[in-house]
C-alpha positions as CSV (number, residue, x, y, z in Angstrom):
1,M,0.0,0.0,0.0
2,A,2.9,2.3,0.2
3,S,2.6,2.9,-3.5
4,L,-0.9,4.3,-3.2
5,V,-1.0,8.1,-3.3
6,V,-4.2,10.0,-2.6
7,P,-4.2,13.4,-4.4
8,A,-6.9,14.9,-2.2
9,G,-7.1,15.1,1.6
10,M,-8.8,12.2,3.3
11,S,-11.7,13.0,5.5
12,V,-11.0,12.1,9.1
13,A,-13.8,11.9,11.7
14,N,-11.8,14.1,14.3
15,D,-10.2,16.8,12.2
16,D,-8.7,19.2,14.9
17,Y,-6.9,21.5,12.6
18,Q,-4.9,24.2,14.4
19,P,-2.8,26.8,12.6
20,M,0.9,26.9,13.4
21,L,0.6,30.6,14.6
22,P,-2.3,32.0,16.6
23,E,-4.1,34.8,15.0
24,I,-1.9,37.9,14.3
25,A,-4.5,40.2,15.9
26,A,-4.3,38.4,19.2
27,L,-0.4,38.6,19.1
28,L,-0.6,42.3,18.4
29,E,-3.0,42.9,21.3
30,I,-0.8,41.0,23.7
31,A,2.2,43.1,22.6
32,K,0.2,46.3,23.1
33,L,-0.9,45.2,26.6
34,K,2.7,44.4,27.6
35,T,3.9,47.7,26.3
36,E,1.1,49.6,28.2
37,R,2.0,47.7,31.4
38,Q,5.6,48.7,31.2
39,R,4.7,52.3,30.5
40,L,2.4,52.4,33.6
41,K,5.1,50.8,35.8
42,L,7.6,53.4,34.6
43,Q,5.1,56.2,35.2
44,R,4.4,55.0,38.7
45,K,8.1,54.9,39.5
46,Q,8.7,58.4,38.2
47,L,5.7,59.8,40.2
48,K,7.0,58.0,43.3
49,H,10.4,59.7,43.0
50,A,9.0,63.0,42.0
51,S,6.7,63.1,45.1
52,A,9.5,62.2,47.5
53,P,11.0,65.3,49.2
54,P,14.5,66.1,47.9
55,A,17.3,64.9,50.2
56,K,19.2,67.5,52.0
57,V,22.5,68.1,50.4
58,R,25.3,68.7,52.9
59,K,29.0,68.6,52.6
60,A,30.4,65.2,53.5
61,A,32.9,66.9,55.9
62,N,30.0,68.0,58.1
63,H,28.8,64.5,58.8
64,R,32.0,62.9,60.1
65,L,34.5,63.2,62.8
66,P,37.9,64.8,62.3
67,S,40.1,62.7,60.0
68,N,42.9,62.9,62.5
69,S,42.1,60.0,64.8
70,K,43.6,61.7,67.8
71,W,41.2,64.6,67.4
72,R,38.0,62.5,67.6
73,T,37.8,63.1,71.3
74,W,38.2,66.4,73.1
75,R,40.9,65.0,75.3
76,G,42.9,63.7,72.3
77,F,42.5,67.0,70.5
78,V,43.7,69.1,73.4
79,L,46.6,66.8,74.4
80,D,47.8,66.6,70.7
81,L,47.8,70.4,70.3
82,Q,49.4,70.9,73.7
83,R,52.1,68.4,72.6
84,L,52.7,70.3,69.4
85,E,52.8,73.6,71.3
86,G,55.5,72.2,73.6
87,L,57.6,71.5,70.5
88,L,57.6,75.1,69.4
89,S,60.7,77.0,70.4
90,S,60.3,79.5,73.2
91,T,61.0,82.4,70.8
92,A,58.5,81.3,68.2
93,R,55.0,82.8,68.1
94,H,52.4,80.3,69.3
95,S,50.0,80.8,66.3
96,K,47.8,78.2,64.6
97,E,50.0,78.5,61.5
98,N,53.2,77.7,63.4
99,L,51.5,74.8,65.2
100,A,50.1,73.5,61.9
101,M,53.6,73.3,60.4
102,L,54.6,70.8,63.1
103,G,51.6,68.5,62.6
104,P,49.7,66.9,59.7
105,D,46.8,69.4,59.8
106,S,46.4,72.9,58.5
107,A,45.5,76.0,60.5
108,R,42.1,76.0,58.9
109,T,41.5,72.4,60.0
110,I,42.5,73.3,63.6
111,T,40.0,76.2,63.5
112,R,37.2,74.0,62.1
113,V,37.8,71.3,64.8
114,M,37.9,74.0,67.5
115,E,34.5,75.3,66.4
116,G,33.2,71.7,66.3
117,Y,34.2,71.4,70.0
118,G,32.5,74.7,70.8
119,L,35.5,76.9,71.1
120,N,35.8,80.3,69.7
121,P,38.7,80.4,67.1
122,R,40.3,83.2,69.2
123,D,40.5,81.0,72.3
124,W,44.2,80.4,71.8
125,P,46.7,78.9,72.8
126,P,45.9,75.3,73.6
127,S,47.8,75.4,76.9
128,R,44.8,77.3,78.3
129,W,42.4,74.4,77.5
130,N,41.4,71.7,80.0
131,P,41.6,68.2,78.5
132,D,39.4,66.8,81.3
133,E,36.4,68.9,80.3
134,Q,33.4,67.0,78.8
135,R,33.0,68.2,75.2
136,V,31.5,66.5,72.2
137,Y,32.4,67.2,68.6
138,R,29.5,68.8,66.7
139,P,30.5,70.0,63.3
140,K,29.2,73.4,62.2
141,T,26.3,73.1,59.7
142,P,26.1,75.3,56.6
143,H,23.4,78.0,56.7
């Protein structure tokens, strides 16, 4: 029977013909729905970020302790500057600039840390400061 060829289709009692691809209109509708879903997700995300209050922008230096690890406590700050002050010659002027030349920090940094500990920048020299006082470093915030 292998040699028998039937030119027309044979009728079958259960002819469940299914096309290889679903209807094009259904595929296009699915693609449109997916695109719309993505657009709505993006829109919600943008609205969420737009409605959030803007974060306060501050300089990073105002959020951290002094970089000199000795200066992270009042006692360490005072004793370190008093040590540097003792290294100055008796004829040298005891200014922040002269003291800064002996250590790793600048005169401006000394002033900033002094203000952080609640000292007036004119409260000088360090030999007048009491290392046993209870002071906490609070950096000055920008206006």
